[in-house]
DRENPA-3360 file (N, C-alpha, C; in nm, 2 decimals, always signed):
BEGIN
1 = XXXXXXXX = +37.46/-1.62/+1.94/+37.53/-1.55/+1.84/+37.43/-1.50/+1.73 ~ +37.44/-1.37/+1.70/+37.35/-1.31/+1.60/+37.43/-1.25/+1.48 ~ +37.36/-1.23/+1.37/+37.43/-1.17/+1.26/+37.47/-1.03/+1.29 ~ +37.39/-0.96/+1.37/+37.42/-0.82/+1.41/+37.55/-0.81/+1.50 ~ +37.60/-0.92/+1.55/+37.72/-0.92/+1.63/+37.84/-0.89/+1.55 ~ +37.83/-0.89/+1.42/+37.95/-0.88/+1.33/+37.94/-0.75/+1.24 ~ +38.04/-0.67/+1.25/+38.05/-0.55/+1.16/+38.07/-0.60/+1.02 ~ +38.15/-0.71/+1.00/+38.19/-0.75/+0.87/+38.13/-0.89/+0.85;
9 = XXXXXXXX = +38.08/-0.92/+0.73/+38.04/-1.05/+0.68/+38.06/-1.07/+0.54 ~ +38.12/-1.18/+0.50/+38.14/-1.22/+0.36/+38.02/-1.29/+0.31 ~ +37.97/-1.25/+0.19/+37.86/-1.32/+0.13/+37.91/-1.43/+0.03 ~ +37.86/-1.55/+0.05/+37.90/-1.67/-0.02/+37.78/-1.74/-0.07 ~ +37.79/-1.81/-0.18/+37.69/-1.90/-0.23/+37.74/-2.04/-0.24 ~ +37.67/-2.14/-0.19/+37.72/-2.27/-0.18/+37.72/-2.33/-0.32 ~ +37.84/-2.38/-0.35/+37.86/-2.44/-0.49/+37.84/-2.60/-0.48 ~ +37.81/-2.65/-0.60/+37.78/-2.80/-0.61/+37.90/-2.88/-0.55;
17 = XXXXXXXX = +38.02/-2.84/-0.58/+38.14/-2.91/-0.54/+38.15/-2.92/-0.39 ~ +38.08/-2.83/-0.31/+38.09/-2.83/-0.17/+37.99/-2.92/-0.09 ~ +37.90/-2.98/-0.17/+37.80/-3.06/-0.11/+37.84/-3.21/-0.11 ~ +37.81/-3.28/+0.00/+37.85/-3.42/+0.00/+37.73/-3.52/-0.03 ~ +37.75/-3.65/-0.01/+37.65/-3.74/-0.04/+37.52/-3.73/+0.05 ~ +37.53/-3.66/+0.16/+37.41/-3.63/+0.24/+37.34/-3.51/+0.19 ~ +37.39/-3.45/+0.08/+37.32/-3.33/+0.01/+37.33/-3.21/+0.10 ~ +37.43/-3.20/+0.19/+37.46/-3.08/+0.27/+37.60/-3.05/+0.25;
25 = XXXXXXXX = +37.64/-2.93/+0.29/+37.78/-2.88/+0.28/+37.87/-2.98/+0.37 ~ +37.97/-3.03/+0.30/+38.07/-3.12/+0.38/+38.13/-3.04/+0.49 ~ +38.14/-3.10/+0.61/+38.18/-3.02/+0.73/+38.31/-2.95/+0.72 ~ +38.41/-3.01/+0.65/+38.54/-2.94/+0.64/+38.53/-2.81/+0.56 ~ +38.43/-2.79/+0.47/+38.43/-2.67/+0.39/+38.40/-2.54/+0.48 ~ +38.34/-2.56/+0.59/+38.31/-2.44/+0.68/+38.44/-2.37/+0.72 ~ +38.55/-2.45/+0.74/+38.68/-2.39/+0.77/+38.72/-2.30/+0.65 ~ +38.70/-2.35/+0.52/+38.73/-2.27/+0.41/+38.64/-2.14/+0.40;
33 = XXXXXXXX = +38.52/-2.16/+0.44/+38.43/-2.04/+0.44/+38.48/-1.93/+0.54 ~ +38.53/-1.98/+0.66/+38.58/-1.89/+0.76/+38.71/-1.82/+0.71 ~ +38.80/-1.90/+0.64/+38.92/-1.85/+0.59/+38.89/-1.75/+0.48 ~ +38.79/-1.77/+0.39/+38.76/-1.68/+0.29/+38.71/-1.55/+0.36 ~ +38.63/-1.56/+0.46/+38.58/-1.44/+0.53/+38.69/-1.36/+0.60 ~ +38.79/-1.43/+0.65/+38.90/-1.36/+0.72/+38.97/-1.27/+0.62 ~ +38.99/-1.33/+0.49/+39.05/-1.24/+0.39/+38.97/-1.12/+0.36 ~ +38.84/-1.14/+0.36/+38.75/-1.02/+0.34/+38.75/-0.92/+0.45;
41 = XXXXXXXX = +38.77/-0.98/+0.57/+38.78/-0.89/+0.69/+38.90/-0.80/+0.68 ~ +39.01/-0.86/+0.64/+39.13/-0.77/+0.62/+39.10/-0.67/+0.51 ~ +39.04/-0.70/+0.41/+39.01/-0.61/+0.30/+38.92/-0.50/+0.35 ~ +38.82/-0.54/+0.43/+38.73/-0.44/+0.49/+38.80/-0.33/+0.57 ~ +38.91/-0.37/+0.63/+38.99/-0.28/+0.71/+39.09/-0.20/+0.62 ~ +39.08/-0.22/+0.49/+39.17/-0.15/+0.40/+39.32/-0.19/+0.42 ~ +39.34/-0.32/+0.45/+39.47/-0.38/+0.48/+39.50/-0.48/+0.37 ~ +39.59/-0.45/+0.28/+39.64/-0.56/+0.19/+39.73/-0.65/+0.26;
49 = XXXXXXXX = +39.68/-0.77/+0.28/+39.75/-0.86/+0.38/+39.90/-0.88/+0.35 ~ +39.94/-0.92/+0.23/+40.08/-0.95/+0.21/+40.17/-0.83/+0.23 ~ +40.13/-0.71/+0.18/+40.21/-0.59/+0.19/+40.21/-0.55/+0.34 ~ +40.10/-0.56/+0.41/+40.10/-0.52/+0.55/+40.19/-0.61/+0.63 ~ +40.19/-0.74/+0.61/+40.28/-0.82/+0.69/+40.43/-0.80/+0.65 ~ +40.45/-0.77/+0.53/+40.59/-0.74/+0.49/+40.64/-0.61/+0.56 ~ +40.55/-0.51/+0.56/+40.59/-0.38/+0.63/+40.62/-0.40/+0.78 ~ +40.54/-0.49/+0.84/+40.55/-0.50/+0.99/+40.65/-0.61/+1.03;
57 = XXXXXXXX = +40.70/-0.69/+0.93/+40.80/-0.78/+0.96/+40.76/-0.91/+1.03 ~ +40.63/-0.94/+1.03/+40.58/-1.06/+1.09/+40.47/-1.13/+1.01 ~ +40.40/-1.23/+1.06/+40.29/-1.29/+0.99/+40.21/-1.36/+1.10 ~ +40.08/-1.39/+1.06/+39.99/-1.46/+1.15/+39.98/-1.60/+1.11 ~ +39.99/-1.69/+1.20/+39.98/-1.84/+1.18/+39.87/-1.90/+1.26 ~ +39.79/-1.98/+1.20/+39.68/-2.05/+1.27/+39.74/-2.14/+1.38 ~ +39.69/-2.12/+1.50/+39.73/-2.21/+1.61/+39.62/-2.31/+1.64 ~ +39.50/-2.27/+1.63/+39.39/-2.35/+1.67/+39.26/-2.31/+1.59;
65 = XXXXXXXX = +39.19/-2.41/+1.54/+39.06/-2.38/+1.48/+38.95/-2.48/+1.53 ~ +38.84/-2.43/+1.57/+38.73/-2.51/+1.62/+38.60/-2.47/+1.55 ~ +38.52/-2.57/+1.53/+38.39/-2.54/+1.46/+38.28/-2.61/+1.53 ~ +38.17/-2.55/+1.55/+38.05/-2.61/+1.61/+37.93/-2.60/+1.52 ~ +37.87/-2.71/+1.50/+37.76/-2.72/+1.39/+37.62/-2.72/+1.46 ~ +37.54/-2.63/+1.42/+37.40/-2.62/+1.46/+37.30/-2.67/+1.36 ~ +37.33/-2.64/+1.23/+37.25/-2.68/+1.12/+37.33/-2.69/+1.00 ~ +37.28/-2.73/+0.88/+37.35/-2.75/+0.76/+37.31/-2.65/+0.65;
73 = XXXXXXXX = +37.41/-2.61/+0.58/+37.38/-2.54/+0.45/+37.37/-2.64/+0.34 ~ +37.30/-2.60/+0.23/+37.27/-2.68/+0.12/+37.31/-2.61/-0.01 ~ +37.31/-2.69/-0.11/+37.35/-2.63/-0.25/+37.26/-2.51/-0.28 ~ +37.33/-2.41/-0.33/+37.27/-2.28/-0.37/+37.22/-2.19/-0.26 ~ +37.24/-2.23/-0.13/+37.21/-2.14/-0.02/+37.30/-2.02/-0.04 ~ +37.24/-1.90/+0.00/+37.32/-1.78/+0.01/+37.35/-1.75/+0.15 ~ +37.48/-1.75/+0.18/+37.53/-1.74/+0.32/+37.60/-1.61/+0.35 ~ +37.60/-1.57/+0.48/+37.68/-1.46/+0.52/+37.77/-1.52/+0.63;
81 = XXXXXXXX = +37.90/-1.50/+0.61/+38.00/-1.55/+0.71/+38.06/-1.43/+0.78 ~ +38.02/-1.42/+0.91/+38.07/-1.31/+0.99/+38.20/-1.34/+1.05 ~ +38.29/-1.24/+1.06/+38.41/-1.25/+1.13/+38.43/-1.13/+1.22 ~ +38.48/-1.15/+1.34/+38.51/-1.04/+1.43/+38.63/-1.08/+1.52 ~ +38.71/-0.97/+1.55/+38.82/-0.99/+1.64/+38.77/-0.98/+1.79 ~ +38.77/-1.09/+1.86/+38.71/-1.09/+1.99/+38.81/-1.06/+2.10 ~ +38.94/-1.10/+2.08/+39.04/-1.08/+2.18/+39.18/-1.08/+2.12 ~ +39.26/-0.99/+2.18/+39.40/-0.98/+2.13/+39.49/-1.00/+2.26;
89 = XXXXXXXX = +39.58/-1.10/+2.26/+39.67/-1.11/+2.36/+39.80/-1.05/+2.33 ~ +39.91/-1.08/+2.39/+40.04/-1.03/+2.36/+40.09/-1.06/+2.22 ~ +40.07/-1.19/+2.19/+40.12/-1.23/+2.05/+40.01/-1.32/+1.98 ~ +39.89/-1.32/+2.03/+39.79/-1.39/+1.96/+39.66/-1.32/+1.95 ~ +39.57/-1.36/+1.87/+39.44/-1.30/+1.86/+39.34/-1.41/+1.84 ~ +39.22/-1.39/+1.89/+39.10/-1.48/+1.87/+39.00/-1.42/+1.78 ~ +38.98/-1.48/+1.66/+38.87/-1.44/+1.57/+38.75/-1.54/+1.59 ~ +38.63/-1.48/+1.61/+38.51/-1.56/+1.62/+38.43/-1.54/+1.49;
97 = XXXXXXXX = +38.38/-1.65/+1.44/+38.30/-1.65/+1.32/+38.17/-1.71/+1.33 ~ +38.08/-1.68/+1.24/+37.95/-1.74/+1.23/+37.90/-1.75/+1.09 ~ +37.84/-1.86/+1.05/+37.78/-1.88/+0.92/+37.63/-1.87/+0.93 ~ +37.57/-1.77/+0.86/+37.43/-1.74/+0.87/+37.36/-1.76/+0.74 ~ +37.24/-1.81/+0.75/+37.15/-1.82/+0.63/+37.02/-1.75/+0.67 ~ +36.99/-1.64/+0.60/+36.87/-1.56/+0.63/+36.87/-1.52/+0.78 ~ +36.99/-1.49/+0.83/+37.00/-1.44/+0.96/+37.00/-1.55/+1.07 ~ +36.99/-1.67/+1.03/+36.99/-1.78/+1.13/+37.13/-1.85/+1.13;
105 = XXXXXXXX = +37.18/-1.87/+1.25/+37.31/-1.93/+1.27/+37.31/-2.07/+1.24 ~ +37.40/-2.11/+1.15/+37.42/-2.25/+1.11/+37.54/-2.31/+1.18 ~ +37.65/-2.24/+1.17/+37.78/-2.29/+1.22/+37.85/-2.18/+1.29 ~ +37.92/-2.20/+1.40/+38.00/-2.10/+1.46/+38.14/-2.16/+1.47 ~ +38.24/-2.07/+1.48/+38.38/-2.11/+1.49/+38.47/-2.02/+1.56 ~ +38.58/-2.07/+1.60/+38.69/-1.99/+1.66/+38.82/-2.02/+1.60 ~ +38.89/-1.91/+1.56/+39.02/-1.92/+1.50/+39.12/-1.85/+1.59 ~ +39.23/-1.92/+1.63/+39.33/-1.86/+1.71/+39.46/-1.84/+1.63;
113 = XXXXXXXX = +39.50/-1.72/+1.61/+39.62/-1.69/+1.53/+39.73/-1.64/+1.63 ~ +39.86/-1.68/+1.59/+39.97/-1.63/+1.66/+40.06/-1.55/+1.57 ~ +40.10/-1.43/+1.61/+40.18/-1.34/+1.53/+40.33/-1.39/+1.56 ~ +40.40/-1.41/+1.45/+40.54/-1.47/+1.46/+40.63/-1.42/+1.35 ~ +40.76/-1.44/+1.38/+40.86/-1.42/+1.27/+40.84/-1.52/+1.16 ~ +40.82/-1.47/+1.04/+40.79/-1.56/+0.93/+40.90/-1.66/+0.90 ~ +41.02/-1.63/+0.94/+41.13/-1.73/+0.91/+41.15/-1.83/+1.02 ~ +41.16/-1.78/+1.15/+41.19/-1.86/+1.26/+41.06/-1.92/+1.32;
121 = XXXXXXXX = +40.95/-1.87/+1.29/+40.82/-1.91/+1.34/+40.81/-1.88/+1.49 ~ +40.90/-1.80/+1.55/+40.89/-1.77/+1.69/+40.79/-1.65/+1.71 ~ +40.71/-1.67/+1.81/+40.61/-1.56/+1.84/+40.67/-1.43/+1.87 ~ +40.60/-1.32/+1.83/+40.64/-1.19/+1.86/+40.51/-1.11/+1.91 ~ +40.53/-1.00/+1.98/+40.42/-0.92/+2.02/+40.34/-0.86/+1.89 ~ +40.21/-0.86/+1.90/+40.13/-0.80/+1.79/+40.16/-0.65/+1.79 ~ +40.20/-0.59/+1.68/+40.24/-0.45/+1.67/+40.12/-0.36/+1.73 ~ +40.16/-0.26/+1.80/+40.06/-0.17/+1.86/+39.97/-0.11/+1.76;
129 = XXXXXXXX = +40.02/-0.05/+1.65/+39.92/+0.01/+1.55/+39.82/-0.09/+1.50 ~ +39.87/-0.22/+1.48/+39.78/-0.32/+1.42/+39.67/-0.36/+1.53 ~ +39.71/-0.37/+1.65/+39.62/-0.40/+1.76/+39.51/-0.29/+1.77 ~ +39.56/-0.16/+1.76/+39.46/-0.05/+1.77/+39.37/-0.05/+1.65 ~ +39.42/-0.09/+1.54/+39.34/-0.09/+1.42/+39.23/-0.19/+1.43 ~ +39.26/-0.31/+1.47/+39.16/-0.42/+1.49/+39.05/-0.38/+1.59 ~ +39.09/-0.33/+1.70/+39.00/-0.29/+1.80/+38.91/-0.17/+1.76 ~ +38.98/-0.08/+1.69/+38.90/+0.04/+1.63/+38.80/+0.00/+1.53;
137 = XXXXXXXX = +38.84/-0.09/+1.44/+38.74/-0.14/+1.34/+38.62/-0.20/+1.41 ~ +38.64/-0.29/+1.51/+38.53/-0.36/+1.57/+38.44/-0.26/+1.65 ~ +38.50/-0.15/+1.69/+38.42/-0.05/+1.76/+38.35/+0.05/+1.67 ~ +38.37/+0.03/+1.53/+38.30/+0.11/+1.44/+38.37/+0.23/+1.38 ~ +38.50/+0.24/+1.41/+38.58/+0.35/+1.36/+38.60/+0.34/+1.21 ~ +38.62/+0.45/+1.14/+38.65/+0.44/+0.99/+38.79/+0.39/+0.97 ~ +38.81/+0.33/+0.85/+38.94/+0.26/+0.82/+39.02/+0.34/+0.72 ~ +38.96/+0.45/+0.66/+39.03/+0.52/+0.56/+39.03/+0.67/+0.59;
145 = XXXXXXXX = +39.14/+0.74/+0.56/+39.14/+0.89/+0.56/+39.16/+0.93/+0.42 ~ +39.06/+1.01/+0.37/+39.07/+1.06/+0.23/+39.13/+1.20/+0.23 ~ +39.24/+1.21/+0.16/+39.31/+1.34/+0.15/+39.28/+1.40/+0.01 ~ +39.24/+1.53/+0.01/+39.21/+1.60/-0.12/+39.30/+1.71/-0.13 ~ +39.37/+1.72/-0.25/+39.46/+1.83/-0.27/+39.52/+1.83/-0.41 ~ +39.63/+1.90/-0.42/+39.70/+1.91/-0.55/+39.79/+1.80/-0.58 ~ +39.84/+1.79/-0.71/+39.94/+1.69/-0.74/+40.07/+1.71/-0.67 ~ +40.10/+1.84/-0.64/+40.23/+1.86/-0.56/+40.22/+1.80/-0.42;
153 = XXXXXXXX = +40.10/+1.80/-0.36/+40.09/+1.74/-0.23/+40.06/+1.60/-0.22 ~ +39.99/+1.55/-0.33/+39.94/+1.41/-0.32/+40.00/+1.32/-0.43 ~ +40.08/+1.38/-0.53/+40.13/+1.30/-0.64/+40.22/+1.18/-0.60 ~ +40.30/+1.20/-0.49/+40.39/+1.10/-0.45/+40.31/+0.98/-0.40 ~ +40.19/+0.99/-0.35/+40.11/+0.88/-0.30/+40.03/+0.82/-0.42 ~ +39.98/+0.91/-0.50/+39.89/+0.87/-0.61/+39.96/+0.80/-0.72 ~ +40.08/+0.84/-0.75/+40.15/+0.79/-0.87/+40.18/+0.64/-0.87 ~ +40.23/+0.58/-0.76/+40.25/+0.44/-0.76/+40.13/+0.36/-0.78;
161 = XXXXXXXX = +40.01/+0.41/-0.73/+39.89/+0.33/-0.75/+39.85/+0.34/-0.90 ~ +39.86/+0.45/-0.96/+39.82/+0.46/-1.10/+39.92/+0.38/-1.19 ~ +40.05/+0.38/-1.15/+40.14/+0.31/-1.23/+40.11/+0.16/-1.22 ~ +40.08/+0.11/-1.10/+40.05/-0.03/-1.08/+39.92/-0.07/-1.16 ~ +39.82/+0.01/-1.15/+39.69/-0.03/-1.21/+39.69/-0.01/-1.36 ~ +39.72/+0.12/-1.40/+39.70/+0.15/-1.55/+39.82/+0.10/-1.63 ~ +39.94/+0.12/-1.59/+40.05/+0.09/-1.67/+40.09/-0.06/-1.66 ~ +40.11/-0.10/-1.54/+40.16/-0.24/-1.52/+40.05/-0.34/-1.54;
169 = XXXXXXXX = +39.93/-0.32/-1.49/+39.82/-0.42/-1.51/+39.75/-0.41/-1.64 ~ +39.72/-0.29/-1.68/+39.63/-0.27/-1.80/+39.71/-0.24/-1.93 ~ +39.84/-0.22/-1.91/+39.92/-0.20/-2.03/+39.90/-0.07/-2.10 ~ +39.85/+0.03/-2.03/+39.83/+0.17/-2.09/+39.97/+0.23/-2.10 ~ +40.01/+0.29/-2.21/+40.14/+0.35/-2.22/+40.16/+0.47/-2.12 ~ +40.27/+0.48/-2.06/+40.29/+0.58/-1.95/+40.27/+0.72/-2.00 ~ +40.30/+0.74/-2.13/+40.29/+0.88/-2.18/+40.14/+0.92/-2.20 ~ +40.05/+0.81/-2.20/+39.90/+0.84/-2.20/+39.85/+0.86/-2.06;
177 = XXXXXXXX = +39.91/+0.78/-1.97/+39.86/+0.78/-1.83/+39.89/+0.91/-1.76 ~ +40.01/+0.97/-1.78/+40.05/+1.09/-1.71/+40.04/+1.20/-1.81 ~ +39.97/+1.31/-1.77/+39.95/+1.42/-1.87/+39.95/+1.55/-1.79 ~ +39.94/+1.66/-1.86/+39.95/+1.79/-1.81/+39.83/+1.83/-1.71 ~ +39.72/+1.75/-1.73/+39.60/+1.78/-1.65/+39.63/+1.75/-1.50 ~ +39.72/+1.67/-1.47/+39.75/+1.64/-1.33/+39.78/+1.77/-1.25 ~ +39.85/+1.86/-1.32/+39.90/+1.98/-1.25/+39.78/+2.07/-1.20 ~ +39.67/+2.07/-1.28/+39.56/+2.16/-1.24/+39.44/+2.08/-1.18;
185 = XXXXXXXX = +39.44/+1.95/-1.18/+39.33/+1.87/-1.12/+39.33/+1.88/-0.97 ~ +39.22/+1.85/-0.91/+39.20/+1.82/-0.77/+39.22/+1.67/-0.75 ~ +39.31/+1.62/-0.67/+39.33/+1.48/-0.65/+39.28/+1.43/-0.52 ~ +39.24/+1.31/-0.51/+39.20/+1.24/-0.38/+39.28/+1.12/-0.37 ~ +39.33/+1.09/-0.24/+39.40/+0.97/-0.21/+39.34/+0.91/-0.08 ~ +39.31/+0.79/-0.08/+39.26/+0.72/+0.04/+39.38/+0.65/+0.10 ~ +39.40/+0.68/+0.23/+39.51/+0.62/+0.31/+39.46/+0.54/+0.42 ~ +39.51/+0.42/+0.44/+39.46/+0.33/+0.55/+39.52/+0.38/+0.68;
193 = XXXXXXXX = +39.49/+0.31/+0.79/+39.53/+0.36/+0.92/+39.67/+0.32/+0.96 ~ +39.74/+0.25/+0.87/+39.88/+0.22/+0.88/+39.96/+0.31/+0.79 ~ +39.90/+0.41/+0.72/+39.96/+0.51/+0.64/+39.99/+0.47/+0.50 ~ +39.93/+0.36/+0.45/+39.95/+0.32/+0.31/+39.84/+0.37/+0.22 ~ +39.88/+0.44/+0.11/+39.78/+0.49/+0.01/+39.73/+0.37/-0.07 ~ +39.60/+0.36/-0.08/+39.54/+0.24/-0.14/+39.45/+0.27/-0.26 ~ +39.41/+0.40/-0.28/+39.32/+0.43/-0.39/+39.33/+0.58/-0.42 ~ +39.30/+0.61/-0.54/+39.32/+0.75/-0.59/+39.22/+0.78/-0.70;
201 = XXXXXXXX = +39.21/+0.91/-0.73/+39.13/+0.96/-0.84/+39.15/+1.11/-0.85 ~ +39.10/+1.17/-0.96/+39.12/+1.31/-0.98/+39.00/+1.38/-1.04 ~ +38.99/+1.51/-1.02/+38.87/+1.59/-1.06/+38.92/+1.70/-1.14 ~ +38.86/+1.72/-1.27/+38.90/+1.82/-1.36/+38.78/+1.91/-1.38 ~ +38.81/+2.04/-1.42/+38.70/+2.13/-1.46/+38.68/+2.10/-1.61 ~ +38.56/+2.05/-1.65/+38.53/+2.01/-1.78/+38.47/+2.12/-1.86 ~ +38.38/+2.19/-1.80/+38.30/+2.30/-1.86/+38.24/+2.38/-1.74 ~ +38.19/+2.50/-1.77/+38.13/+2.58/-1.66/+38.03/+2.49/-1.58;
209 = XXXXXXXX = +38.05/+2.48/-1.45/+37.97/+2.41/-1.36/+37.96/+2.26/-1.39 ~ +38.06/+2.21/-1.46/+38.07/+2.06/-1.49/+38.21/+2.01/-1.47 ~ +38.22/+1.91/-1.38/+38.35/+1.85/-1.35/+38.36/+1.71/-1.42 ~ +38.48/+1.66/-1.43/+38.50/+1.53/-1.49/+38.60/+1.45/-1.39 ~ +38.55/+1.33/-1.35/+38.64/+1.25/-1.27/+38.71/+1.15/-1.36 ~ +38.84/+1.13/-1.32/+38.92/+1.03/-1.40/+39.03/+0.97/-1.31 ~ +39.10/+0.88/-1.37/+39.22/+0.82/-1.31/+39.18/+0.75/-1.18 ~ +39.06/+0.69/-1.17/+39.01/+0.62/-1.05/+39.09/+0.49/-1.05;
217 = XXXXXXXX = +39.16/+0.46/-0.94/+39.24/+0.34/-0.93/+39.24/+0.29/-0.78 ~ +39.23/+0.16/-0.76/+39.24/+0.10/-0.63/+39.34/-0.02/-0.65 ~ +39.43/-0.03/-0.55/+39.53/-0.14/-0.55/+39.45/-0.27/-0.56 ~ +39.51/-0.37/-0.63/+39.44/-0.50/-0.66/+39.39/-0.57/-0.54 ~ +39.46/-0.57/-0.43/+39.42/-0.65/-0.31/+39.30/-0.60/-0.24 ~ +39.26/-0.47/-0.27/+39.15/-0.41/-0.19/+39.03/-0.38/-0.28 ~ +39.03/-0.43/-0.41/+38.91/-0.40/-0.49/+38.79/-0.47/-0.44 ~ +38.68/-0.39/-0.44/+38.56/-0.45/-0.38/+38.54/-0.42/-0.24;
225 = XXXXXXXX = +38.64/-0.36/-0.17/+38.63/-0.34/-0.03/+38.59/-0.20/+0.02 ~ +38.55/-0.12/-0.08/+38.50/+0.02/-0.04/+38.59/+0.13/-0.06 ~ +38.72/+0.11/-0.09/+38.81/+0.22/-0.10/+38.78/+0.31/-0.22 ~ +38.74/+0.24/-0.34/+38.71/+0.32/-0.46/+38.58/+0.41/-0.43 ~ +38.48/+0.35/-0.37/+38.36/+0.43/-0.34/+38.39/+0.55/-0.25 ~ +38.49/+0.53/-0.16/+38.52/+0.64/-0.07/+38.59/+0.76/-0.14 ~ +38.68/+0.72/-0.23/+38.75/+0.82/-0.32/+38.65/+0.89/-0.41 ~ +38.56/+0.81/-0.47/+38.46/+0.87/-0.56/+38.37/+0.97/-0.49;
233 = XXXXXXXX = +38.33/+0.94/-0.37/+38.24/+1.03/-0.29/+38.31/+1.15/-0.26 ~ +38.44/+1.14/-0.22/+38.52/+1.26/-0.19/+38.53/+1.36/-0.31 ~ +38.55/+1.30/-0.43/+38.56/+1.39/-0.55/+38.42/+1.45/-0.58 ~ +38.31/+1.37/-0.57/+38.18/+1.43/-0.59/+38.15/+1.54/-0.49 ~ +38.18/+1.51/-0.37/+38.16/+1.62/-0.27/+38.24/+1.74/-0.30 ~ +38.36/+1.73/-0.35/+38.44/+1.84/-0.38/+38.38/+1.92/-0.50 ~ +38.33/+1.85/-0.60/+38.26/+1.92/-0.71/+38.13/+1.99/-0.66 ~ +38.06/+1.93/-0.57/+37.94/+1.99/-0.52/+37.97/+2.11/-0.44;
241 = XXXXXXXX = +38.08/+2.11/-0.36/+38.11/+2.22/-0.27/+38.16/+2.34/-0.35 ~ +38.21/+2.32/-0.47/+38.25/+2.44/-0.55/+38.14/+2.48/-0.65 ~ +38.02/+2.42/-0.64/+37.91/+2.47/-0.71/+37.88/+2.41/-0.84 ~ +37.94/+2.30/-0.87/+37.92/+2.23/-1.00/+37.78/+2.17/-1.00 ~ +37.72/+2.16/-1.12/+37.59/+2.10/-1.14/+37.59/+1.96/-1.18 ~ +37.70/+1.91/-1.24/+37.71/+1.78/-1.29/+37.85/+1.73/-1.29 ~ +37.87/+1.60/-1.27/+38.00/+1.53/-1.28/+37.99/+1.42/-1.39 ~ +38.09/+1.43/-1.47/+38.10/+1.33/-1.58/+38.22/+1.24/-1.55;
249 = XXXXXXXX = +38.22/+1.12/-1.62/+38.34/+1.03/-1.61/+38.33/+0.93/-1.73 ~ +38.45/+0.88/-1.76/+38.45/+0.77/-1.86/+38.48/+0.64/-1.79 ~ +38.38/+0.56/-1.77/+38.40/+0.43/-1.69/+38.45/+0.32/-1.78 ~ +38.55/+0.25/-1.74/+38.58/+0.12/-1.81/+38.46/+0.03/-1.80 ~ +38.44/-0.05/-1.91/+38.32/-0.13/-1.91/+38.31/-0.22/-1.79 ~ +38.42/-0.27/-1.74/+38.41/-0.36/-1.62/+38.36/-0.28/-1.49 ~ +38.37/-0.15/-1.49/+38.33/-0.07/-1.38/+38.20/+0.00/-1.39 ~ +38.12/-0.02/-1.50/+38.00/+0.04/-1.52/+37.90/+0.01/-1.40;
257 = XXXXXXXX = +37.89/-0.11/-1.36/+37.80/-0.15/-1.25/+37.84/-0.07/-1.12 ~ +37.97/-0.05/-1.09/+38.01/+0.02/-0.97/+37.95/+0.16/-0.98 ~ +37.96/+0.23/-1.09/+37.91/+0.37/-1.10/+37.76/+0.37/-1.10 ~ +37.70/+0.28/-1.16/+37.55/+0.27/-1.16/+37.50/+0.27/-1.02 ~ +37.56/+0.19/-0.93/+37.52/+0.17/-0.79/+37.54/+0.30/-0.72 ~ +37.62/+0.39/-0.77/+37.64/+0.52/-0.70/+37.58/+0.64/-0.77 ~ +37.47/+0.61/-0.85/+37.39/+0.72/-0.90/+37.43/+0.77/-1.04 ~ +37.54/+0.72/-1.10/+37.57/+0.77/-1.23/+37.49/+0.70/-1.34;
265 = XXXXXXXX = +37.46/+0.77/-1.45/+37.38/+0.71/-1.56/+37.46/+0.71/-1.69 ~ +37.44/+0.61/-1.77/+37.51/+0.61/-1.90/+37.47/+0.73/-1.99 ~ +37.57/+0.78/-2.07/+37.55/+0.89/-2.16/+37.60/+0.84/-2.30 ~ +37.52/+0.83/-2.40/+37.56/+0.79/-2.53/+37.60/+0.65/-2.54 ~ +37.67/+0.62/-2.65/+37.72/+0.48/-2.68/+37.85/+0.45/-2.62 ~ +37.88/+0.32/-2.60/+38.01/+0.28/-2.56/+38.12/+0.31/-2.66 ~ +38.24/+0.33/-2.62/+38.35/+0.36/-2.71/+38.48/+0.30/-2.65 ~ +38.59/+0.32/-2.73/+38.71/+0.26/-2.69/+38.81/+0.38/-2.66;
273 = XXXXXXXX = +38.88/+0.36/-2.55/+38.98/+0.46/-2.51/+39.10/+0.39/-2.46 ~ +39.22/+0.43/-2.51/+39.35/+0.36/-2.48/+39.34/+0.21/-2.49 ~ +39.26/+0.17/-2.60/+39.24/+0.02/-2.62/+39.15/-0.05/-2.53 ~ +39.08/+0.02/-2.45/+38.99/-0.04/-2.35/+38.84/+0.01/-2.37 ~ +38.74/-0.08/-2.37/+38.60/-0.03/-2.38/+38.56/+0.06/-2.27 ~ +38.50/+0.17/-2.30/+38.45/+0.26/-2.20/+38.31/+0.30/-2.22 ~ +38.25/+0.36/-2.12/+38.11/+0.42/-2.13/+38.11/+0.55/-2.06 ~ +38.07/+0.66/-2.13/+38.05/+0.79/-2.06/+37.93/+0.78/-1.97;
281 = XXXXX = +37.95/+0.84/-1.85/+37.85/+0.84/-1.75/+37.84/+0.97/-1.68 ~ +37.73/+1.01/-1.62/+37.72/+1.14/-1.55/+37.62/+1.13/-1.43 ~ +37.64/+1.22/-1.34/+37.54/+1.23/-1.23/+37.52/+1.38/-1.20 ~ +37.39/+1.41/-1.18/+37.36/+1.55/-1.15/+37.37/+1.58/-1.00 ~ +37.42/+1.70/-0.96/+37.44/+1.73/-0.82/+37.33/+1.82/-0.77;
% end
């Protein structure tokens, strides 16, 4: 088993609490590492687990878990925990995992899940669209479709995301969140392969040859999974295609690192907007 066998891997750092009297990771914690990586695997496929299971009317239950130890991780080790779907039966699936340090396999594991009715716990066939999504992801297919268009065409999908993120989570008044600029902006919405909208943003004409990105929002369950970066790139590409020379945005302080990694640079001093610290940023096209 090699690290390259896995499209997805969760990065973890061994904590003090996970080390036993032998000064190595206690054996039972590797199951926690695999479980953490499985959650990341769902996120990498742009699938919010709870909402997806609710929509499909079933849930996955662990039937069997096995772990094989080759070597030990130690305190402060930086690990990569790979997860892949190796096989899907009628009502079950086998996930294979590997814990790697510097590319070397330390621990391997197998997790068998059964898809079942969440109330009766009776097994059910794995839904066809979910089966296709798992297999498609492992074969390298994209997990998101980004749609770009007007508020009339995309507002129905974008509005619930913005409501949940800006109004419900951050407490921004609705009369500040929704404005007349929506009608003239170019909007982008990222939709997963089961048809759920998971991220959005908009692009405004700010000045001649200068655009401004705003209202960037990703549903809570998928933050850090790449959906925001996909929407951002779609908006930057749109600005580039229409001949803009620069794209501006007002980044919330917590998101400055996200934009720095994508080529944006800070402009001026930090400021407060809607009661939240922001930083103006820009990128040249």
